[in-house]
LUMTIFI-542855 format. One line per field, with one value per residue: residue number from 0; residue in three letters; x, y, z of N, C-alpha, C in turn. Coordinates in steps of 0.1 Angstrom, whole numbers, plus 5000, padded with zeros to 4 digits. Example, Ala and Ser with C-alpha at 12.3 -4.5 7.8 and 13.67 -1.06 7.14 Angstrom:
residues 2
marpa <- 0/1
bami <- ALA/SER
neast <- 5132/5128
nnorth <- 4943/4978
nup <- 5078/5071
caeast <- 5123/5137
canorth <- 4955/4989
caup <- 5078/5071
ceast <- 5132/5129
cnorth <- 4967/5000
cup <- 5078/5079
***
This chain:
residues 67
marpa <- 0/1/2/3/4/5/6/7/8/9/10/11/12/13/14/15/16/17/18/19/20/21/22/23/24/25/26/27/28/29/30/31/32/33/34/35/36/37/38/39/40/41/42/43/44/45/46/47/48/49/50/51/52/53/54/55/56/57/58/59/60/61/62/63/64/65/66
bami <- UNK/UNK/UNK/UNK/UNK/UNK/UNK/UNK/UNK/UNK/UNK/UNK/UNK/UNK/UNK/UNK/UNK/UNK/UNK/UNK/UNK/UNK/UNK/UNK/UNK/UNK/UNK/UNK/UNK/UNK/UNK/UNK/UNK/UNK/UNK/UNK/UNK/UNK/UNK/UNK/UNK/UNK/UNK/UNK/UNK/UNK/UNK/UNK/UNK/UNK/UNK/UNK/UNK/UNK/UNK/UNK/UNK/UNK/UNK/UNK/UNK/UNK/UNK/UNK/UNK/UNK/UNK
neast <- 5326/5300/5293/5292/5270/5250/5252/5245/5218/5207/5206/5189/5184/5183/5161/5141/5139/5132/5107/5093/5093/5078/5053/5047/5045/5022/5003/5003/4993/4967/4958/4958/4939/4914/4901/4896/4879/4858/4850/4841/4817/4815/4805/4815/4815/4817/4843/4858/4855/4866/4893/4900/4899/4889/4859/4865/4892/4889/4874/4891/4912/4910/4915/4941/4955/4956/4973
nnorth <- 4890/4885/4875/4898/4911/4893/4894/4921/4920/4908/4927/4950/4975/4970/4952/4968/4989/4973/4963/4987/4995/4975/4980/5005/4999/4982/5001/5019/5002/4998/5024/5029/5011/5020/5041/5025/5005/5020/5029/5005/5003/4996/5002/5028/5017/4989/4988/4997/4976/4955/4964/4966/4991/5023/5041/5068/5067/5055/5074/5095/5085/5088/5115/5118/5103/5120/5139
nup <- 4991/4988/5013/5028/5018/5026/5054/5058/5050/5072/5091/5114/5103/5075/5074/5084/5065/5043/5051/5053/5027/5015/5027/5018/4991/4992/5000/4979/4959/4968/4967/4940/4932/4941/4925/4902/4911/4919/4894/4884/4896/4923/4957/4980/5006/5000/4989/5010/5028/5013/5010/5036/5049/5063/5057/5053/5045/5020/5006/5005/4990/4960/4958/4969/4950/4927/4934
caeast <- 5317/5286/5290/5288/5256/5241/5252/5237/5204/5202/5206/5176/5182/5178/5148/5132/5138/5125/5093/5087/5091/5067/5041/5045/5040/5008/4995/5002/4984/4953/4954/4955/4927/4902/4894/4892/4868/4847/4845/4833/4804/4814/4803/4826/4815/4823/4857/4864/4855/4876/4907/4902/4901/4877/4852/4872/4904/4885/4869/4903/4921/4911/4921/4955/4960/4958/4982
canorth <- 4901/4880/4874/4911/4914/4884/4900/4934/4917/4904/4938/4956/4986/4965/4947/4980/4995/4964/4963/5000/4995/4966/4986/5016/4992/4978/5013/5024/4993/5001/5038/5028/5002/5026/5046/5014/4998/5029/5029/4993/5004/4992/5013/5031/5007/4976/4990/4998/4963/4947/4968/4967/5005/5030/5048/5080/5064/5052/5086/5104/5079/5094/5129/5115/5098/5130/5149
caup <- 4990/4990/5027/5034/5015/5034/5067/5058/5049/5085/5101/5117/5094/5063/5076/5086/5052/5035/5056/5050/5012/5012/5032/5008/4979/4994/5001/4965/4951/4972/4962/4926/4930/4945/4913/4893/4918/4918/4880/4882/4903/4937/4966/4989/5017/4995/4987/5023/5033/5005/5013/5051/5051/5067/5046/5051/5037/5006/5001/5003/4980/4947/4959/4970/4937/4917/4939
ceast <- 5303/5283/5286/5274/5246/5241/5244/5222/5198/5201/5191/5173/5177/5164/5137/5129/5130/5110/5086/5084/5079/5053/5037/5039/5025/4999/4993/4993/4970/4949/4951/4942/4914/4894/4889/4880/4856/4841/4838/4820/4803/4812/4815/4827/4821/4838/4864/4865/4866/4890/4910/4906/4888/4871/4859/4885/4900/4881/4881/4912/4922/4918/4937/4962/4964/4968/4996
cnorth <- 4897/4878/4887/4914/4905/4890/4913/4931/4912/4915/4944/4967/4981/4959/4958/4986/4986/4964/4976/5001/4986/4973/4998/5010/4988/4990/5018/5015/4996/5015/5037/5020/5010/5032/5036/5007/5007/5029/5016/4993/5000/5004/5016/5021/4994/4977/4990/4984/4954/4951/4969/4981/5010/5037/5061/5078/5062/5065/5096/5098/5086/5108/5127/5111/5109/5141/5147
cup <- 4992/5004/5033/5031/5023/5048/5068/5057/5063/5095/5103/5107/5081/5064/5078/5073/5043/5039/5052/5035/5008/5016/5022/4995/4980/4994/4987/4957/4955/4967/4947/4923/4932/4933/4904/4899/4917/4904/4877/4888/4917/4946/4974/5001/5012/4994/5000/5029/5026/5008/5028/5055/5058/5055/5043/5042/5022/4999/4998/4992/4967/4947/4961/4958/4927/4922/4934
***
């Protein structure tokens, strides 16, 4: 049975799902960080640079978080 699990982990489908989950996790972490960084007094520009986002993405993040 362990062999089946190992083989499944090598499939493109598994790799794709895994990558998507990792990206969603990274996005969620950034979305949660924006309000905290704003509360600490960082500017939108500073947050955008730190998260490698655009100013628009940072400005929209708190709105997305409350949805």
